[in-house]
DOROMI-925900 format. One record per residue: residue number from 1; residue in one letter; x, y, z of N, C-alpha, C in turn. Coordinates in nm, 2 decimals. Layout:
{nr: NUM | rest: A | n.px: X | n.py: Y | n.pz: Z | ca.px: X | ca.py: Y | ca.pz: Z | c.px: X | c.py: Y | c.pz: Z}
...
This chain:
{nr: 1 | rest: X | n.px: 8.69 | n.py: 7.47 | n.pz: 6.51 | ca.px: 8.82 | ca.py: 7.42 | ca.pz: 6.46 | c.px: 8.89 | c.py: 7.52 | c.pz: 6.37}
{nr: 2 | rest: X | n.px: 9.02 | n.py: 7.54 | n.pz: 6.39 | ca.px: 9.09 | ca.py: 7.64 | ca.pz: 6.31 | c.px: 9.13 | c.py: 7.59 | c.pz: 6.18}
{nr: 3 | rest: X | n.px: 9.11 | n.py: 7.67 | n.pz: 6.07 | ca.px: 9.16 | ca.py: 7.62 | ca.pz: 5.95 | c.px: 9.31 | c.py: 7.62 | c.pz: 5.94}
{nr: 4 | rest: X | n.px: 9.37 | n.py: 7.53 | n.pz: 5.87 | ca.px: 9.51 | ca.py: 7.51 | ca.pz: 5.85 | c.px: 9.54 | c.py: 7.59 | c.pz: 5.73}
{nr: 5 | rest: X | n.px: 9.64 | n.py: 7.68 | n.pz: 5.75 | ca.px: 9.69 | ca.py: 7.77 | ca.pz: 5.63 | c.px: 9.82 | c.py: 7.70 | c.pz: 5.58}
{nr: 6 | rest: X | n.px: 9.82 | n.py: 7.68 | n.pz: 5.46 | ca.px: 9.94 | ca.py: 7.62 | ca.pz: 5.39 | c.px: 10.01 | c.py: 7.73 | c.pz: 5.32}
{nr: 7 | rest: X | n.px: 10.14 | n.py: 7.75 | n.pz: 5.34 | ca.px: 10.22 | ca.py: 7.84 | ca.pz: 5.27 | c.px: 10.32 | c.py: 7.77 | c.pz: 5.19}
{nr: 8 | rest: X | n.px: 10.34 | n.py: 7.82 | n.pz: 5.07 | ca.px: 10.44 | ca.py: 7.74 | ca.pz: 4.98 | c.px: 10.58 | c.py: 7.76 | c.pz: 5.04}
{nr: 9 | rest: X | n.px: 10.66 | n.py: 7.66 | n.pz: 5.01 | ca.px: 10.79 | ca.py: 7.66 | ca.pz: 5.06 | c.px: 10.88 | c.py: 7.78 | c.pz: 4.99}
{nr: 10 | rest: X | n.px: 10.85 | n.py: 7.80 | n.pz: 4.87 | ca.px: 10.91 | ca.py: 7.92 | ca.pz: 4.81 | c.px: 10.89 | c.py: 8.05 | c.pz: 4.88}
{nr: 11 | rest: X | n.px: 10.76 | n.py: 8.07 | n.pz: 4.93 | ca.px: 10.72 | ca.py: 8.19 | ca.pz: 4.99 | c.px: 10.79 | c.py: 8.20 | c.pz: 5.13}
{nr: 12 | rest: X | n.px: 10.79 | n.py: 8.09 | n.pz: 5.20 | ca.px: 10.87 | ca.py: 8.09 | ca.pz: 5.33 | c.px: 11.01 | c.py: 8.12 | c.pz: 5.31}
{nr: 13 | rest: X | n.px: 11.07 | n.py: 8.07 | n.pz: 5.21 | ca.px: 11.22 | ca.py: 8.09 | ca.pz: 5.18 | c.px: 11.23 | c.py: 8.24 | c.pz: 5.14}
{nr: 14 | rest: X | n.px: 11.14 | n.py: 8.30 | n.pz: 5.06 | ca.px: 11.15 | ca.py: 8.44 | ca.pz: 5.03 | c.px: 11.14 | c.py: 8.53 | c.pz: 5.15}
{nr: 15 | rest: X | n.px: 11.05 | n.py: 8.49 | n.pz: 5.24 | ca.px: 11.03 | ca.py: 8.57 | ca.pz: 5.36 | c.px: 11.16 | c.py: 8.55 | c.pz: 5.45}
{nr: 16 | rest: X | n.px: 11.23 | n.py: 8.44 | n.pz: 5.46 | ca.px: 11.35 | ca.py: 8.42 | ca.pz: 5.54 | c.px: 11.46 | c.py: 8.51 | c.pz: 5.48}
{nr: 17 | rest: X | n.px: 11.46 | n.py: 8.50 | n.pz: 5.35 | ca.px: 11.58 | ca.py: 8.59 | ca.pz: 5.28 | c.px: 11.55 | c.py: 8.74 | c.pz: 5.31}
{nr: 18 | rest: X | n.px: 11.42 | n.py: 8.78 | n.pz: 5.31 | ca.px: 11.39 | ca.py: 8.92 | ca.pz: 5.34 | c.px: 11.43 | c.py: 8.96 | c.pz: 5.48}
{nr: 19 | rest: X | n.px: 11.41 | n.py: 8.86 | n.pz: 5.58 | ca.px: 11.44 | ca.py: 8.88 | ca.pz: 5.71 | c.px: 11.60 | c.py: 8.89 | c.pz: 5.73}
{nr: 20 | rest: X | n.px: 11.67 | n.py: 8.80 | n.pz: 5.66 | ca.px: 11.82 | ca.py: 8.80 | ca.pz: 5.66 | c.px: 11.87 | c.py: 8.94 | c.pz: 5.61}
{nr: 21 | rest: X | n.px: 11.81 | n.py: 8.98 | n.pz: 5.50 | ca.px: 11.85 | ca.py: 9.10 | ca.pz: 5.43 | c.px: 11.83 | c.py: 9.23 | c.pz: 5.53}
{nr: 22 | rest: X | n.px: 11.71 | n.py: 9.22 | n.pz: 5.60 | ca.px: 11.68 | ca.py: 9.32 | ca.pz: 5.70 | c.px: 11.78 | c.py: 9.32 | c.pz: 5.82}
{nr: 23 | rest: X | n.px: 11.82 | n.py: 9.20 | n.pz: 5.86 | ca.px: 11.91 | ca.py: 9.19 | ca.pz: 5.97 | c.px: 12.05 | c.py: 9.24 | c.pz: 5.93}
{nr: 24 | rest: X | n.px: 12.09 | n.py: 9.21 | n.pz: 5.81 | ca.px: 12.22 | ca.py: 9.26 | ca.pz: 5.77 | c.px: 12.22 | c.py: 9.42 | c.pz: 5.75}
{nr: 25 | rest: X | n.px: 12.11 | n.py: 9.47 | n.pz: 5.71 | ca.px: 12.10 | ca.py: 9.61 | ca.pz: 5.70 | c.px: 12.10 | c.py: 9.67 | c.pz: 5.83}
{nr: 26 | rest: X | n.px: 12.04 | n.py: 9.62 | n.pz: 5.93 | ca.px: 12.03 | ca.py: 9.68 | ca.pz: 6.07 | c.px: 12.17 | c.py: 9.67 | c.pz: 6.13}
{nr: 27 | rest: X | n.px: 12.24 | n.py: 9.56 | n.pz: 6.11 | ca.px: 12.38 | ca.py: 9.55 | ca.pz: 6.16 | c.px: 12.47 | c.py: 9.65 | c.pz: 6.09}
{nr: 28 | rest: X | n.px: 12.46 | n.py: 9.68 | n.pz: 5.97 | ca.px: 12.53 | ca.py: 9.77 | ca.pz: 5.90 | c.px: 12.49 | c.py: 9.92 | c.pz: 5.96}
{nr: 29 | rest: X | n.px: 12.37 | n.py: 9.94 | n.pz: 5.97 | ca.px: 12.34 | ca.py: 10.07 | ca.pz: 6.03 | c.px: 12.39 | c.py: 10.09 | c.pz: 6.17}
{nr: 30 | rest: X | n.px: 12.38 | n.py: 9.98 | n.pz: 6.24 | ca.px: 12.43 | ca.py: 9.98 | ca.pz: 6.39 | c.px: 12.58 | c.py: 10.01 | c.pz: 6.39}
{nr: 31 | rest: X | n.px: 12.65 | n.py: 9.96 | n.pz: 6.30 | ca.px: 12.80 | ca.py: 9.98 | ca.pz: 6.29 | c.px: 12.82 | c.py: 10.12 | c.pz: 6.25}
{nr: 32 | rest: X | n.px: 12.74 | n.py: 10.17 | n.pz: 6.16 | ca.px: 12.76 | ca.py: 10.31 | ca.pz: 6.12 | c.px: 12.73 | c.py: 10.41 | c.pz: 6.22}
{nr: 33 | rest: X | n.px: 12.63 | n.py: 10.38 | n.pz: 6.30 | ca.px: 12.59 | ca.py: 10.47 | ca.pz: 6.42 | c.px: 12.70 | c.py: 10.46 | c.pz: 6.52}
{nr: 34 | rest: X | n.px: 12.76 | n.py: 10.35 | n.pz: 6.55 | ca.px: 12.87 | ca.py: 10.34 | ca.pz: 6.65 | c.px: 12.99 | c.py: 10.42 | c.pz: 6.60}
{nr: 35 | rest: X | n.px: 13.02 | n.py: 10.41 | n.pz: 6.48 | ca.px: 13.13 | ca.py: 10.49 | ca.pz: 6.42 | c.px: 13.11 | c.py: 10.64 | c.pz: 6.43}
{nr: 36 | rest: X | n.px: 12.99 | n.py: 10.69 | n.pz: 6.40 | ca.px: 12.96 | ca.py: 10.82 | ca.pz: 6.41 | c.px: 12.96 | c.py: 10.88 | c.pz: 6.56}
{nr: 37 | rest: X | n.px: 12.91 | n.py: 10.79 | n.pz: 6.65 | ca.px: 12.93 | ca.py: 10.82 | ca.pz: 6.79 | c.px: 13.07 | c.py: 10.84 | c.pz: 6.84}
{nr: 38 | rest: X | n.px: 13.16 | n.py: 10.75 | n.pz: 6.79 | ca.px: 13.30 | ca.py: 10.76 | ca.pz: 6.82 | c.px: 13.35 | c.py: 10.89 | c.pz: 6.75}
{nr: 39 | rest: X | n.px: 13.32 | n.py: 10.92 | n.pz: 6.64 | ca.px: 13.37 | ca.py: 11.04 | ca.pz: 6.58 | c.px: 13.32 | c.py: 11.17 | c.pz: 6.65}
{nr: 40 | rest: X | n.px: 13.19 | n.py: 11.16 | n.pz: 6.71 | ca.px: 13.15 | ca.py: 11.28 | ca.pz: 6.78 | c.px: 13.23 | c.py: 11.29 | c.pz: 6.91}
{nr: 41 | rest: X | n.px: 13.24 | n.py: 11.18 | n.pz: 6.99 | ca.px: 13.33 | ca.py: 11.17 | ca.pz: 7.11 | c.px: 13.46 | c.py: 11.24 | c.pz: 7.08}
{nr: 42 | rest: X | n.px: 13.54 | n.py: 11.20 | n.pz: 6.97 | ca.px: 13.67 | ca.py: 11.24 | ca.pz: 6.94 | c.px: 13.66 | c.py: 11.40 | c.pz: 6.91}
{nr: 43 | rest: X | n.px: 13.56 | n.py: 11.43 | n.pz: 6.83 | ca.px: 13.54 | ca.py: 11.58 | ca.pz: 6.81 | c.px: 13.52 | c.py: 11.66 | c.pz: 6.92}
{nr: 44 | rest: X | n.px: 13.43 | n.py: 11.62 | n.pz: 7.02 | ca.px: 13.41 | ca.py: 11.68 | ca.pz: 7.15 | c.px: 13.54 | c.py: 11.70 | c.pz: 7.23}
{nr: 45 | rest: X | n.px: 13.61 | n.py: 11.59 | n.pz: 7.23 | ca.px: 13.74 | ca.py: 11.60 | ca.pz: 7.31 | c.px: 13.84 | c.py: 11.70 | c.pz: 7.24}
{nr: 46 | rest: X | n.px: 13.84 | n.py: 11.70 | n.pz: 7.11 | ca.px: 13.93 | ca.py: 11.80 | ca.pz: 7.04 | c.px: 13.87 | c.py: 11.94 | c.pz: 7.07}
{nr: 47 | rest: X | n.px: 13.75 | n.py: 11.96 | n.pz: 7.07 | ca.px: 13.69 | ca.py: 12.09 | ca.pz: 7.10 | c.px: 13.73 | c.py: 12.14 | c.pz: 7.23}
{nr: 48 | rest: X | n.px: 13.72 | n.py: 12.05 | n.pz: 7.33 | ca.px: 13.76 | ca.py: 12.08 | ca.pz: 7.47 | c.px: 13.90 | c.py: 12.11 | c.pz: 7.48}
{nr: 49 | rest: X | n.px: 13.99 | n.py: 12.04 | n.pz: 7.41 | ca.px: 14.13 | ca.py: 12.06 | ca.pz: 7.42 | c.px: 14.17 | c.py: 12.20 | c.pz: 7.36}
{nr: 50 | rest: X | n.px: 14.11 | n.py: 12.22 | n.pz: 7.25 | ca.px: 14.12 | ca.py: 12.36 | ca.pz: 7.18 | c.px: 14.08 | c.py: 12.47 | c.pz: 7.27}
{nr: 51 | rest: X | n.px: 13.96 | n.py: 12.45 | n.pz: 7.33 | ca.px: 13.92 | ca.py: 12.55 | ca.pz: 7.44 | c.px: 14.01 | c.py: 12.58 | c.pz: 7.55}
{nr: 52 | rest: X | n.px: 14.07 | n.py: 12.47 | n.pz: 7.60 | ca.px: 14.17 | ca.py: 12.48 | ca.pz: 7.71 | c.px: 14.29 | c.py: 12.56 | c.pz: 7.66}
{nr: 53 | rest: X | n.px: 14.34 | n.py: 12.52 | n.pz: 7.54 | ca.px: 14.45 | ca.py: 12.59 | ca.pz: 7.48 | c.px: 14.43 | c.py: 12.73 | c.pz: 7.46}
{nr: 54 | rest: X | n.px: 14.31 | n.py: 12.77 | n.pz: 7.41 | ca.px: 14.27 | ca.py: 12.91 | ca.pz: 7.39 | c.px: 14.27 | c.py: 12.98 | c.pz: 7.53}
{nr: 55 | rest: X | n.px: 14.21 | n.py: 12.92 | n.pz: 7.62 | ca.px: 14.21 | ca.py: 12.98 | ca.pz: 7.76 | c.px: 14.35 | c.py: 13.01 | c.pz: 7.82}
{nr: 56 | rest: X | n.px: 14.44 | n.py: 12.92 | n.pz: 7.79 | ca.px: 14.58 | ca.py: 12.93 | ca.pz: 7.83 | c.px: 14.64 | c.py: 13.05 | c.pz: 7.75}
{nr: 57 | rest: X | n.px: 14.62 | n.py: 13.05 | n.pz: 7.63 | ca.px: 14.68 | ca.py: 13.16 | ca.pz: 7.54 | c.px: 14.63 | c.py: 13.30 | c.pz: 7.60}
{nr: 58 | rest: X | n.px: 14.49 | n.py: 13.30 | n.pz: 7.63 | ca.px: 14.45 | ca.py: 13.43 | ca.pz: 7.67 | c.px: 14.51 | c.py: 13.47 | c.pz: 7.80}
{nr: 59 | rest: X | n.px: 14.54 | n.py: 13.37 | n.pz: 7.89 | ca.px: 14.61 | ca.py: 13.40 | ca.pz: 8.02 | c.px: 14.74 | c.py: 13.45 | c.pz: 8.00}
{nr: 60 | rest: X | n.px: 14.81 | n.py: 13.38 | n.pz: 7.90 | ca.px: 14.95 | ca.py: 13.42 | ca.pz: 7.87 | c.px: 14.95 | c.py: 13.56 | c.pz: 7.81}
{nr: 61 | rest: X | n.px: 14.86 | n.py: 13.59 | n.pz: 7.73 | ca.px: 14.85 | ca.py: 13.73 | ca.pz: 7.67 | c.px: 14.83 | c.py: 13.82 | c.pz: 7.78}
{nr: 62 | rest: X | n.px: 14.74 | n.py: 13.80 | n.pz: 7.87 | ca.px: 14.70 | ca.py: 13.90 | ca.pz: 7.97 | c.px: 14.82 | c.py: 13.91 | c.pz: 8.07}
{nr: 63 | rest: X | n.px: 14.90 | n.py: 13.80 | n.pz: 8.09 | ca.px: 15.02 | ca.py: 13.82 | ca.pz: 8.18 | c.px: 15.13 | c.py: 13.90 | c.pz: 8.11}
{nr: 64 | rest: X | n.px: 15.14 | n.py: 13.88 | n.pz: 7.97 | ca.px: 15.24 | ca.py: 13.96 | ca.pz: 7.91 | c.px: 15.20 | c.py: 14.11 | c.pz: 7.89}
{nr: 65 | rest: X | n.px: 15.07 | n.py: 14.13 | n.pz: 7.88 | ca.px: 15.03 | ca.py: 14.27 | ca.pz: 7.88 | c.px: 15.05 | c.py: 14.33 | c.pz: 8.01}
{nr: 66 | rest: X | n.px: 15.03 | n.py: 14.26 | n.pz: 8.13 | ca.px: 15.05 | ca.py: 14.30 | ca.pz: 8.26 | c.px: 15.20 | c.py: 14.33 | c.pz: 8.28}
{nr: 67 | rest: X | n.px: 15.29 | n.py: 14.24 | n.pz: 8.22 | ca.px: 15.44 | ca.py: 14.26 | ca.pz: 8.24 | c.px: 15.48 | c.py: 14.38 | c.pz: 8.16}
{nr: 68 | rest: X | n.px: 15.42 | n.py: 14.41 | n.pz: 8.05 | ca.px: 15.47 | ca.py: 14.51 | ca.pz: 7.96 | c.px: 15.42 | c.py: 14.65 | c.pz: 8.03}
{nr: 69 | rest: X | n.px: 15.30 | n.py: 14.64 | n.pz: 8.09 | ca.px: 15.24 | ca.py: 14.77 | ca.pz: 8.13 | c.px: 15.32 | c.py: 14.82 | c.pz: 8.26}
{nr: 70 | rest: X | n.px: 15.37 | n.py: 14.72 | n.pz: 8.33 | ca.px: 15.43 | ca.py: 14.76 | ca.pz: 8.47 | c.px: 15.56 | c.py: 14.82 | c.pz: 8.44}
């Protein structure tokens, strides 16, 4: 026969409060992580756009140099 373990109500409530606090912390961390991921996607898009603009400027400069040389 298994022994019955009795836990005080105050201990159970304390454990429940700890779980709620951990859940709230995890939700907050999850939100922060999602925000950082969005920032990284925006940063990557901006870097790609700048790279395209730089490539276009290089092409324009090369065309101008070719026009001046001829």
